[in-house]
C-alpha positions in Angstrom: 130.8 88.1 86.8 133.8 90.1 86.2 133.9 93.7 87.3 134.2 94.9 83.6 130.9 93.2 82.9 129.4 95.0 85.9 130.5 98.3 84.9 129.2 97.7 81.4 125.7 96.7 82.2 124.6 98.7 85.3 125.6 101.0 88.3 125.3 99.9 91.8 123.1 101.6 94.3 124.1 99.8 97.4 123.4 96.3 96.6 120.6 97.0 94.2 121.5 97.2 90.6 120.3 100.1 88.5 120.2 99.1 85.0 120.9 101.4 82.1 118.4 102.5 79.3 119.8 100.0 76.8 119.3 97.1 79.1 115.4 97.7 78.9 115.2 96.3 75.4 117.2 93.2 76.3 114.8 92.5 79.2 111.8 93.1 76.8 113.0 90.5 74.6 113.6 87.9 77.5 110.3 88.7 79.2 108.3 88.5 75.9 109.7 85.1 75.2 108.8 83.9 78.7 105.3 85.3 78.0 105.1 83.6 74.6 105.9 80.1 76.3 102.9 80.7 78.6 100.8 81.6 75.6 101.9 78.5 73.8 101.1 76.1 76.4 97.7 77.4 77.3 95.6 75.1 74.9 97.5 72.1 76.3 96.4 72.4 79.9 93.5 70.1 79.8 92.3 67.0 81.8 94.5 64.1 81.3 97.6 65.8 80.4 100.7 65.0 82.6 102.9 67.9 84.1 106.0 66.3 82.5 104.3 66.5 79.0 103.7 70.3 79.6 107.4 70.5 80.7 108.5 68.9 77.6 106.4 71.2 75.4 107.8 74.3 77.1 111.5 72.9 77.1 111.4 72.3 73.4 109.7 75.6 72.6 112.3 77.5 74.6 115.3 75.7 73.0 113.6 76.4 69.4 113.7 80.1 70.3 117.5 79.8 70.9 117.2 80.4 74.6 117.9 78.4 77.8 115.2 77.1 80.4 116.6 78.7 83.6 115.1 76.2 86.2 116.8 73.2 84.6 119.5 72.1 86.9 119.2 75.2 88.9 120.6 74.2 92.4 119.6 70.7 91.3 116.1 71.4 90.1 115.4 68.7 87.6 112.8 70.1 85.0 112.5 73.2 82.9 109.5 74.6 84.5 107.6 74.6 87.7 104.0 73.0 87.9 102.1 73.8 91.0 98.7 72.0 91.3 96.0 73.0 93.7 97.5 73.1 97.3 101.1 73.2 96.0 102.2 76.9 96.4 105.2 76.9 94.3 108.2 74.9 92.9 106.0 71.9 92.0 108.2 69.4 90.0 106.7 68.1 86.7 106.1 64.4 86.6 103.7 61.7 85.7 100.7 63.1 87.6 97.8 63.7 85.1 95.6 66.8 85.5 92.1 66.3 86.5 88.9 68.2 85.8 88.5 70.9 88.4 92.3 71.3 89.2 94.1 74.6 89.2 97.9 74.9 88.1 100.4 77.5 88.1 103.0 77.2 85.5 106.1 79.2 86.3 108.5 79.8 83.3 112.0 81.5 83.2 114.2 81.7 80.1 117.6 83.1 79.6 117.8 84.9 76.2 121.3 86.4 75.3 122.2 86.2 79.0 119.2 88.0 80.3 116.3 86.4 82.3 112.6 86.6 81.7 110.3 85.3 84.7 106.8 84.9 84.7 104.0 82.5 85.8 100.2 82.3 85.4 97.3 80.2 86.8 95.3 77.8 84.6 92.0 76.3 85.3 91.6 72.7 84.2 88.4 72.4 82.7 85.6 73.6 84.9 86.6 74.8 88.4 84.8 75.5 91.5 83.5 79.0 92.6 86.1 79.4 95.5 89.0 78.4 93.3 88.0 81.0 90.6 87.6 83.5 93.2 91.2 82.8 94.6 92.6 83.0 90.9 90.8 86.3 90.3 91.9 87.8 93.7 95.5 86.8 93.3 95.8 88.4 89.9 94.3 91.5 91.1 96.6 91.7 94.3 99.7 91.3 91.9 98.4 94.2 89.8 97.7 96.4 92.8 101.1 95.7 94.0 102.7 96.6 90.4 100.4 99.6 90.1 102.0 101.5 93.0 105.4 101.2 91.5 107.1 104.6 90.7 110.1 106.4 91.7 110.2 107.7 95.4 107.8 104.9 96.5 109.2 102.2 98.6 109.4 98.4 98.6 106.9 98.2 101.5 104.3 99.9 99.6 104.2 96.9 97.1 103.7 94.5 99.9 101.2 96.6 101.8 99.1 97.0 98.5 99.0 93.3 98.1 98.6 92.1 101.7 95.8 94.7 102.5 93.7 93.8 99.3 94.1 89.9 99.7 93.3 89.9 103.6 90.1 92.0 102.8 89.1 89.1 100.6 89.7 86.8 103.7 92.6 85.2 101.9 96.4 85.0 103.2 99.6 86.0 101.7 102.4 83.6 101.9 105.5 84.8 103.8 108.1 82.2 103.0 108.8 83.1 99.3 109.1 86.5 97.7 109.8 88.4 94.4 113.5 89.2 93.5 115.6 91.4 91.6 116.5 90.1 88.1 118.4 90.9 85.0 121.7 89.1 84.2 121.2 87.2 87.4 118.2 84.9 88.0 117.7 85.9 91.8 119.1 89.1 92.9 118.7 91.9 95.4 116.2 93.5 96.2 113.8 90.9 97.9 110.1 91.9 97.1 108.0 91.0 100.1 104.3 90.7 99.2 103.2 91.8 102.7 104.4 94.8 104.7 104.1 98.3 105.9 103.8 101.3 103.7 106.7 103.8 103.4 109.2 101.2 104.5 112.1 99.5 102.7 114.4 100.8 100.0 113.3 103.5 97.7 112.3 102.7 94.2 114.6 104.1 91.6 114.5 104.1 87.7 116.6 101.0 86.5 115.5 98.7 89.1 114.3 95.3 87.6 112.4 92.7 89.7 109.5 90.3 89.8 106.2 90.8 91.6 104.9 87.3 92.2 102.3 87.0 95.3 101.3 83.6 96.3 97.9 83.8 98.0 96.2 81.1 99.9 92.6 80.3 100.6 93.5 79.3 104.2 96.4 79.8 106.4 99.6 81.4 105.2 101.9 78.9 106.5 103.6 76.3 104.1 105.9 73.3 104.3 108.5 71.8 102.0 108.0 68.2 101.0 110.9 65.8 101.1 112.0 66.3 97.4 113.4 69.6 99.0 111.4 71.8 96.4 107.7 71.4 96.5 106.1 73.8 98.9 102.6 73.2 100.0 99.9 74.7 102.3 100.0 73.4 105.7 96.3 73.0 105.9 96.1 71.6 102.4 93.8 74.5 101.0 94.2 75.9 97.7 97.0 78.4 96.7 97.4 80.6 93.6 100.2 82.7 92.2 100.8 85.1 89.3 104.2 86.7 88.4 105.4 89.5 86.1 108.9 91.0 85.7 109.0 94.6 85.8 111.2 97.7 85.6 110.8 100.9 87.5 110.9 103.8 84.8 111.3 107.6 85.1 107.6 107.9 85.6 106.2 104.7 86.7 106.8 101.0 85.7 106.9 98.7 82.7 105.8 95.2 82.6 108.3 93.0 80.6 106.3 89.8 80.6 102.7 90.9 79.3 101.1 88.2 77.1 101.6 89.1 73.5 98.3 87.2 72.9 96.3 88.9 75.6 96.3 85.8 77.9 97.5 87.4 81.0 94.7 85.9 83.1 91.8 83.2 82.8 89.5 82.8 81.3 91.6 82.0 78.2 90.0 81.6 74.9 90.0 78.2 73.4 
């Protein structure tokens, strides 16, 4: 990116970008499109569908909206969305695998609209799921929201991680350490890194104009993960279930704004048929 572009779009606070008021509307549009994709795919997440079929549907929807699926060819990633089933923590690659009754799946969508990135993910139950799977989904969503709800100027990044970790661990679940949220805007992955664990009143101070994702990965067993031979797919080491939700947010003058809320009110299961 050229220096002139940088000056036009944000100012720097160390290595963290502080975006200007006009940029919020651009991020709202990108975030809303990403959320619309997840709304659109909801009724298609059923037993028997393949993850590559879900990828194709999302890919076509994004292109029809005159946007770009950010994951496609990003550092060699071969598909337009990530589909992470059961014990897959994140970055699952769509393929011929069919979803089965009782599975849980995270679908992660990032779009580029007019140069701005909107990034979000949700969990989907496949048919009827078990009690433990439903509890994991519920706790993961609540953990994400508890992290988001502490965001306001003057708080610190460690406050977000502490809110998530303390809640999840009280429910006897664990928080993945290997992956984190990230700054976002005109760059897919930027500073700051948003850890989903940590100590309160630590890390950089939150300031208006920061854009970033909050996307905790919560495991039913140990927090340790491993990467499969494809170089992308992260799975739990103990093969127990994992869940994740993700929103793209901004720090505002008085608190926070979520850019990726579902236009149809489908932010968490159960989803209406």
